[in-house]
C-alpha positions in Angstrom: 0.0 0.0 0.0 1.4 3.4 -0.9 2.6 5.5 2.1 3.2 9.1 3.0 5.8 10.4 5.3 5.1 12.3 8.6 8.0 13.4 10.7 10.4 11.3 8.5 8.4 8.2 9.1 6.3 6.4 6.5 2.6 6.5 7.1 0.1 4.2 5.3 -2.6 6.1 3.3 -5.5 4.7 5.3 -3.9 5.8 8.6 -3.5 9.3 7.2 -7.1 9.2 6.0 -8.3 8.2 9.5 -6.2 10.9 11.0 -7.7 13.5 8.7 -11.2 12.3 9.5 -10.5 12.5 13.2 -9.1 16.0 12.9 -12.2 17.0 10.8 -14.5 16.3 13.7 -13.1 19.4 15.4 -12.7 21.5 12.3 -14.7 24.6 11.2 -17.7 24.4 8.9 -15.5 25.9 6.1 -13.0 23.1 6.6 -15.7 20.4 6.5 -17.3 21.9 3.4 -13.9 22.0 1.6 -13.4 18.3 2.6 -16.8 17.4 1.2 -16.0 19.1 -2.1 -12.6 17.4 -2.3 -13.9 13.9 -1.8 -17.7 13.7 -2.6 -18.6 16.5 -5.0 -18.7 14.4 -8.2 -20.3 11.5 -6.5 -23.2 13.7 -5.3 -23.5 15.4 -8.7 -23.7 12.1 -10.5 -26.3 10.8 -8.0 -28.5 13.9 -8.3 -28.3 13.7 -12.2 -29.4 10.1 -12.1 -32.3 10.8 -9.7 -33.5 13.7 -11.8 -33.3 11.7 -15.0 -35.1 8.8 -13.5 -37.8 11.0 -12.0 -38.3 12.8 -15.4 -38.7 9.4 -17.2 -41.2 8.1 -14.7 -43.2 11.3 -14.8 -43.3 11.4 -18.6 -44.4 7.7 -18.7 -47.0 8.2 -16.0 -48.5 11.3 -17.6 -48.1 10.5 -21.3 -51.3 10.8 -23.3 -52.2 9.1 -26.5 -51.9 11.4 -29.5 -55.4 11.9 -31.0 -54.5 14.5 -33.7 -51.3 16.0 -35.0 -50.9 18.4 -37.9 -48.3 20.6 -39.4 -49.4 24.0 -40.8 -47.4 25.6 -43.6 -47.5 29.4 -43.9 -50.0 29.8 -41.1 -48.8 33.3 -40.5 -51.9 34.6 -38.7 -52.5 32.0 -36.1 -49.3 32.3 -34.0 -48.8 29.1 -32.0 -52.2 27.9 -32.9 -53.0 26.9 -29.3 -56.4 28.7 -29.3 -57.4 27.3 -32.7 -56.2 23.8 -31.6 -58.3 24.0 -28.4 -61.3 25.1 -30.5 -60.7 22.2 -32.9 -60.5 19.7 -30.1 -63.8 20.9 -28.7 -65.5 20.7 -32.1 -64.1 17.2 -32.7 -65.1 16.0 -29.2 -61.5 15.2 -28.2 -61.0 15.0 -24.5 -57.7 16.8 -24.0 -57.5 15.5 -20.4 -57.1 12.0 -22.0 -55.6 12.7 -25.4 -53.0 15.0 -26.9 -53.6 17.3 -29.8 -50.7 19.0 -31.5 -50.3 21.6 -34.3 -47.0 22.8 -35.5 -47.3 26.2 -37.2 -43.6 27.0 -37.2 -43.0 26.1 -40.8 -43.2 29.3 -42.7 -42.0 30.3 -46.2 -41.2 33.8 -47.2 -42.8 34.7 -50.5 -42.3 37.3 -53.2 -44.8 36.0 -55.8 -48.6 36.1 -55.5 -49.4 33.8 -58.5 -51.9 31.1 -57.8 -52.3 27.9 -59.7 -55.7 26.3 -59.1 -58.4 24.5 -61.0 -59.6 26.8 -63.8 -63.3 26.2 -63.1 -63.1 27.2 -59.5 -61.0 30.2 -60.3 -63.5 31.2 -63.0 -66.4 30.7 -60.6 -64.9 32.8 -57.9 -64.3 35.6 -60.4 -67.8 35.4 -61.9 -69.4 35.5 -58.5 -67.2 38.3 -57.2 -67.9 40.3 -60.3 -71.6 40.1 -59.7 -72.4 38.1 -62.8 -75.7 36.9 -61.1 -75.9 39.8 -58.6 -75.9 39.0 -54.9 -76.2 35.3 -54.1 -79.5 34.8 -52.2 -79.9 31.1 -52.1 -77.9 28.0 -53.3 -78.1 24.3 -53.6 -74.9 22.1 -53.7 -74.8 18.3 -53.8 -72.2 15.6 -53.7 -73.5 12.1 -54.0 -72.5 8.7 -55.4 -73.2 5.0 -54.7 -70.8 4.7 -51.8 -67.2 3.9 -51.0 -67.6 0.2 -51.0 -67.3 0.1 -54.8 -64.0 1.9 -55.0 -62.3 1.8 -51.6 -58.9 0.2 -51.3 -60.8 -2.3 -49.1 -64.0 -2.7 -51.2 -67.2 -4.4 -50.1 -69.3 -4.2 -47.0 -66.3 -4.6 -44.7 -64.7 -1.4 -45.9 -63.2 0.8 -43.2 -65.5 3.7 -44.3 -68.4 1.9 -42.6 -66.6 1.2 -39.3 -67.3 4.0 -36.8 -64.3 3.1 -34.7 -62.0 3.7 -37.6 -63.8 6.3 -39.8 -65.7 8.2 -37.0 -67.8 9.9 -39.6 -69.6 9.0 -42.8 -70.8 10.8 -45.9 -70.7 14.2 -44.2 -66.9 14.0 -43.6 -66.2 12.0 -46.8 -68.2 14.2 -49.2 -69.7 17.1 -47.2 -66.3 18.7 -46.3 -65.5 19.1 -50.0 -68.7 20.8 -50.9 -68.6 23.0 -47.8 -65.1 24.1 -48.6 -65.9 24.7 -52.2 -68.9 26.8 -51.3 -66.9 29.0 -49.0 -64.3 29.5 -51.7 -66.6 30.5 -54.6 -68.8 32.7 -52.5 -65.9 34.3 -50.5 -68.0 33.9 -47.4 -67.9 31.7 -44.3 -70.6 29.4 -43.0 -72.0 31.0 -39.8 -75.0 28.8 -38.9 -76.1 25.3 -39.8 -79.2 23.2 -39.2 -78.5 19.6 -40.2 -79.7 16.0 -40.2 -77.2 13.2 -40.5 -78.9 9.9 -41.2 -78.2 6.2 -41.9 -80.9 5.3 -44.4 -79.7 2.3 -46.5 -76.1 1.2 -46.2 -75.5 -2.1 -44.4 -72.4 -3.8 -43.3 -71.3 -7.4 -43.5 -73.7 -8.3 -40.6 -76.6 -6.9 -42.7 -77.1 -4.2 -40.0 -77.2 -0.5 -40.8 -73.7 0.9 -40.7 -72.5 2.9 -37.7 -71.9 6.2 -39.6 -74.1 8.4 -41.7 -74.8 7.6 -45.3 -76.7 10.8 -45.9 -76.4 14.4 -44.6 -78.6 17.4 -45.4 -77.6 20.8 -44.1 -79.1 24.2 -44.3 -76.3 26.7 -44.3 -76.4 30.4 -43.6 -73.4 32.4 -44.8 -71.6 35.5 -43.5 -73.0 37.3 -46.5 -76.6 36.5 -45.7 -77.2 33.7 -48.3 -79.1 30.6 -47.3 -79.0 27.2 -49.0 -78.6 23.5 -48.7 -75.6 21.2 -48.8 -76.3 17.5 -49.4 -73.8 14.6 -49.1 -74.9 11.1 -49.9 -73.7 7.6 -50.4 -77.0 6.4 -51.7 -77.1 7.9 -55.2 -77.1 4.5 -57.1 -76.8 6.0 -60.5 -74.7 8.7 -62.1 -72.6 10.7 -59.6 -74.0 14.1 -58.7 -71.5 16.9 -57.9 -73.5 19.9 -58.9 -74.0 23.4 -57.5 -76.6 26.0 -58.3 -76.4 29.6 -57.2 -79.6 31.8 -57.3 -78.7 35.5 -57.4 -80.6 38.8 -57.6 -79.7 39.0 -61.3 -79.8 35.4 -62.5 -78.9 31.8 -61.9 -75.5 30.0 -62.2 -75.4 26.3 -62.7 -72.1 24.5 -62.0 -71.3 21.0 -63.1 -75.0 20.6 -63.6 -74.7 19.9 -67.4 -72.8 17.0 -69.0 -71.6 19.4 -71.7 -71.0 22.8 -70.1 -69.0 23.3 -67.0 -70.7 26.6 -66.0 -74.0 28.0 -67.3 -75.1 31.5 -66.4 -78.8 32.2 -67.0 -79.4 35.9 -66.5 -82.8 37.5 -65.6 -82.4 39.4 -68.9 -80.1 38.7 -71.8 -78.5 35.6 -73.4 -77.5 32.5 -71.6 -73.7 32.1 -71.3 -71.7 28.9 -71.3 -68.2 28.4 -69.9 -66.6 25.2 -71.0 -63.7 24.3 -68.8 -62.3 21.1 -67.5 -64.8 18.4 -66.4 -65.1 17.5 -62.7 -63.5 14.3 -61.4 -65.6 11.3 -60.7 -64.8 7.9 -59.1 -65.0 6.4 -62.6 -63.0 9.1 -64.3 -60.1 10.2 -62.1 -58.0 13.1 -63.4 -55.3 15.2 -61.8 -56.9 17.3 -59.0 -54.1 19.8 -59.0 -53.9 19.7 -55.2 -50.4 18.2 -55.1 -49.2 20.3 -58.0 -50.4 23.5 -56.2 -48.6 22.5 -53.0 -45.4 21.8 -54.8 -45.7 25.0 -56.9 -46.2 27.1 -53.7 -43.1 25.6 -52.1 -41.0 26.1 -55.3 -42.2 29.7 -55.8 -42.0 30.6 -52.2 -45.6 31.8 -52.0 -48.7 31.1 -49.9 -50.8 28.2 -51.2 -54.4 28.7 -52.1 -55.0 25.4 -50.2 -54.4 27.1 -46.9 -54.7 24.7 -43.9 -55.7 27.4 -41.5 -58.6 28.3 -43.8 -59.7 24.7 -44.3 -60.2 24.4 -40.5 -63.1 26.9 -40.9 -64.8 24.4 -43.3 -64.1 21.6 -40.8 -65.8 23.6 -38.1 -68.9 23.8 -40.2 -68.9 20.0 -40.5 -68.5 19.5 -36.8 -71.2 22.1 -36.1 -73.5 20.2 -38.5 -72.9 16.9 -36.6 -73.7 18.7 -33.3 -76.8 20.2 -34.9 -78.0 16.7 -35.9 -77.2 15.2 -32.5 -79.0 17.9 -30.6 -81.8 18.7 -33.1 -81.2 22.4 -33.2 -79.4 25.1 -35.3 -75.8 25.6 -34.3 -73.7 28.7 -34.8 -70.3 28.0 -36.5 -67.3 29.6 -34.8 -65.4 31.6 -37.4 
């Protein structure tokens, strides 16, 4: 064992250690603290770090909630952190935030210098015509999206399709089709849906057990817009013939029929004057799939460093109209849509 010398005599290390400990008993607080730092500082630091790490892991595991909804928002400049909108979304969707987590990341932003927009020519033309007052102020409207149901074209076709399973799909025709017509209506009118009176029904669709499915196969909504227009939005999985994706706007100066004619995309029927036809691209159907332009628009927006016309923050307003319609049907009353 190594030894130190004291008074010319060799002293074993352990004897010296015991002597120092004995002397420390009568030392000052400062001497005792210095002794602690010399011999035990790093031991204590390591122990505390291990305890903190273990406590943090245990706490996170004990309080961790299942993620119910997570979304990333691109160019959501006007919503900040999105916490308020996310809380509102969770409330509309019926998500218990005490039990589940919801998360929105709005930090991804792209600086832009161009304001060009690349969208479907028919929708762009519609928005321009309505904004220009081609049929005057829109008073009422009727918009429909209906086909024979997802069991004929789903990736899992037949009566066992996930679309019919409430535990996996949660919602039916209203969410599958109604959201598209609601969003389109807001876009071409340039107005929000502020009030809805709705009925969501299961009238005909049956699952593999021959029982009515657990989600709606029909939805009929009466919408009131921020501009004072009233009208109906119908979504259906029980149109067992040709698909119907038509919209008709009734204005103070005429009527505009959209995808209501197999030949003409848009037909404007004025109160006075000649009928006008605008022949643009045909709308997609499940039997005739064409490029929607959605992916192209997103990529173009990223490449050109500009906001996309397909703004996620704006689409949430359409989703709120859908959730309000579901609530209206459940409670049998009109429901105001938060905008």
